[in-house]
N, C-alpha and C positions, 0 to 999 in steps of 0.2 A: 504494500500500500504506500503510495506517495504521501509526502508531508501535506500537500494541498488537499488530499482527500480526507484528512482527519478532521473530526468535528472541532471547531474552534473552542467550544466549551471544555472539551477534554484537555486541550492545551492549557487553558486557564487553570483547571484543577491541578494538572501536573505542576505548573509553575508555582501555585500556592503551596503545594505539598513540599516541593523541594526547597523553597526559600521562606518557609514559615519560621517564626521565632522559636528559638531553642526552649525546650521545657526546663523546669527546675532541676530535674535529675540530670539532664544533659549539661547544664551549666556547672553542677557539682562535679561531674565527671571531668569537665575541662579544667577545673581548678585543681583536681587531684591527679594531674598528669604525672607520669613517671619522671623523676628527676634525671638530669643528665648523668651519663655513665661513661666509662672508658673500657679499653680492652681488658685490663686486669680485673676490674670489677665484674665484667661480663663473664670472664673465664672462671672466676671464683663462684659466681652464681651457677654456672653450668656444672662445675665440679660438685657443689653441694647437692645438686639435683640427681647426681649419680649415686644410687643406693649402694652398689658394691664398693665403690671407691670410698664413700663416707663410712661404711662399716669397717673397712680396713684402716681408715684413718683413726677411727675411735679405738680400734684394737692397739694400734701403735701408740696412741696417746696414753692409753691405760698402762701399757708396758713401760713407757717412759716415766710416767708418774711413779710406778712401782719401783723401778730400779733407782730412782732418785731418793724416794722418801722411806722405803722399807728399811734400808741399812741404818737409818737414823735411830729408829726405835727397836730394831730387832736385836735381841740380847747376845747373839752369837756373831763371831767374826769369821770371815772366809778362811783365815789361816789359823784359827784357834783349834788346837787339839784338845778336845774335852777330856777332863780327868787329870791333866798335868797339874802338879802342885798339890794334889790331894793324896790321901792314903789309899785310894782305889787305884787299881791297875788301869793303865790306859786301855787295855784290851776290853774292858767292860763297856767302853763307848764305841768300839770299832764295829762297823757293819750293822748298825741298828736299822731295823725296818722302820717304815713311816710310823710316827706317833709312838715309838718305843722309847724307853728311858734307860739310862745307865743306873748302876747300883746306887750311887749317891743320890741321884735324882729320885729314884724310887723311895729311898728313905725320907727324903724331904717331903715327898707327896704323902707318905704314910703319916708324917708328923703334921699334916694339914697345911703345908706351904704350897704355893702355886709355882709350878715349873713350866716354863715355856716349852711346848712340844717341838720335837724335831719333825717338821711337816713331811719332808722327804727322807727322813732317817739320817744316817751318817755314812761316811765313806770308810774305806779300809784304814784310814789314819785317824778316825774318830772326829772328823770335821763335819759340821752341819752341812748337809747337801743342799738344802733349800737356799741358804745364803750364798753358796758357791754358784748355784745356777743364776741367782740374781746378779752377782758380780760378773759372771761369764757373759750374761746378756748385756750388761753395761759395757764390757770391753768390746763386744762385737758391734754394737750400735755406735760406740764412739769411733771405732775404726771406719765404719761405713760412712758416717757423717763427715769425718775428717777427710776421707778420700774424696767425697763429693765436693768439699770446699776446695781441695787442691785441683781437682779436675775443672771446676767452675772457673777458678781464677786463671790458671795457666791456659786452659783450652780456649776460653773466650777471648783473652787478650791475644794469643798467638793467631787464632783463626781470623779475628777481626783485622789485625794488621796485615795478614797475608791477603785477605780478600780486598782490602782497601787499596793496598799498594799495587797489586796486579803485576802483569808483565814478568820480567825475569825474577824480581823479588818473590813474587807468588810462586813461580816455578821452583825456585831453589828451596823455599820454605816447605812446599808440599813434597818435594823429594826427600827432605829430612823426615817429614811425617811418615812417608812410605817406608823408609828404612827403619824407623822406630816401630812402626806398626808390624813389621815382619819379624821382630824379635820375639822369641818365646818368653812371655812374661813370667810364667811359673818357673822356668829354668833360671832366669835372671834373678828372681827372688831367692831361690835356693842357693845359688852361687854367691850372691851378695850376703846372705845370712851366714854362710860358712866363712866367707872372708872376714866379715865384721867380728864374728865370734873368735876367730883365730888371731886377729890383729888387735882390736881394741875392745874385745868382749869383756875382759876383766875390768877395764875402766868403766864400761857402761854398767855392768852388773853390780859394781861396788860404788857407783856414783849416784847422783840425784835421779838418774833414769833407771835405777835398778828394778823398779816395779814394772817397767815396760819391757826391758830386755833388748838384746841385740836383734832378735828375730823380728820384733815389732818395728824397730827402727828401720830395718831393711825393707819391711813391707811399706812403710811410709815413703822411703826414698824411691822405691820402685813405682809407687803411685805417682810421685812427682815426675818421674822420668818417662813412664810409659803410658799411663792410663788416660792422659789428657788428649791423646791424638784423635780419638773418636769425636769428642766435642769440638776440637779444632776444625775438623772437616765439616761438621754440620754448621758451625758458625760461619766458616768461610763461604759455604754455599749460600747461606742466608744473606751475608753481606754483599756478595756478588749480585744478587737479585735486587738489593735495596739501593746500592750506591748510585744507580742511574736514575733514581726517582727525582722529581722536580725539587722537592724540599732539600735534598742533599746537594744537588747542583746549585741551588740558590745560596745555601750556606757556604759552599766553596767559592762561589762568585763574590760573596760579600767579604772574602778575605779570611774566613775561619781556617784555623790550622787543622791538620789531619787528626791530631789527638782530640781536638774539640768535636770534630765531626763524628769520630768513632764513639766518644763518650756520650754525646748528646743526641745523636741520631741513629747510628748503626746498631750499637748494643741495645738501647731501649727497644728498637723495633725487631730485635732478634731474641727478645726475652722468652718467647714461647719455646724456641728450640733449646735455649739454655736451661730453662726450668725442667723440661722433659728429659733432656740428657742427664742433668744432675740427679734427678729423681731415680732414673733407671740405673745410675751408677752405684747407688747405695747398696742394693741387694747383691750386686756383683762383687763389691768389695767385702761385704760380710761373708759371702760364700768363700772368697779367696782366703780371708783370715781364718775362717773355721777349718778349711782344708789344711793350711799350713800349721795351725795349732794341733791338728789331728796327727800330723807326722812329726811333731816336736819342734817346729821352727817358729812358734808363735810367742806368746807372752812367757816370761820366766816364772818358774816355780817359786812360791806357791800361788801366785795370781792365777785364778782360773779363767778359762775361756770355754765357750760351748764346744769348740772342736777338741780341746784337751780333755774335757769331761767325757766326751764320747770315746776318746782314745783310751782313757783310764778305765772306762766301764766295760771294755771288751773282755778283759781278763776274767771278770765275774759275771759274764752275760748269762750263763746258765742258772746262776743262783739269784742274781739281782738284775733282771732285765730292765726294770724301770729306770735304772741309772743311765742306761743308754737311750731309752725311749724319751725321757723327759728333755734332755738337751737337744736330741735330734728333732723332736716335735717343736721345740722352741725355735730352732733354726728354720724349719719348714714354715712355721707360722709367720715369722718375721720376714723371710724372703718372699713368701707368697703375698703377704699384705703389702709390702713395699712395691712389688711388681704391679699389683693391681692398682695401687695409688698412682704409680707412674703411667699406667694405661689411662687412668681417669684424667690425669693432668694432660696427657696427649690429646684425649678427646675434647677436653675443655679449652685448651689454649692453642691448638693447631688450627689456624683459620681455614686450611684446606679441607678439613673434615667437617666444617660447619655447612649446613644446608642453606 
């Protein structure tokens, strides 16, 4: 039907319907418009709406709160051999099952006193196993977050400089990355740990870093030497796609230095890649530390680690299987939760995945 064939009265009704005054509810809706937002706030909002990622985030938050505050009020220490300094033999506290007590503790309970239970029992040396799992979890998470910080700082700076410079500088820097990427990180960690232990191991073990040990220092050094290359590649690719944008060209044309452009424009616009890569690096570092502690190259005795707890539990696996299952389950829970959090951050902050 042509426009001229339509009844003029219907045109008038349509005009009045479309351009009529707003109702009271419509005016209120206009007043309550959504406030301005930015990329980070939108990403956080999308992450909160992800039920799997939020569940894992709550699990990690509970674990962090536990490993920080439980040792404050827990009566036993991770290196305390129960029974020392008493008339009772140390063997009375060795290999206690969960919620069992030593002889002296049983006498105190019989006398009406309260004795804090051994939730996970004790190990072969009479040390409370629950607090050792707590400290082992603290060590593993500390290594993971420390590795993520190293990767974030070195990788983002190196990748942004390489991508911004371009040309021969970019080619040389990326060939260095290729060489480092080809090195077997696990073999380098083992060799470095052996070298440090045979050269300055005594100074480390008897100095202020004795609680960490030469094995953990070698892990940190290798993280700084090898593990940042993945993030450097990702940040470089992101910078290459951003540096030709109009706002970057305008900043350069106004006389801004390269450091200013990288700091104010390139890195902030690469934040999604940086966050995702750093989040996914944490579980990888935790798994690496647990494996090295399992083979005896992790933290120094008596500081526990989840990997070393698993290693020590193998000898008594047929009698006390829970000593292996508890730290192994803790490792699986932490690594799985952090991986799912990383996937949630990728879905929330990667603009290519947004519909």
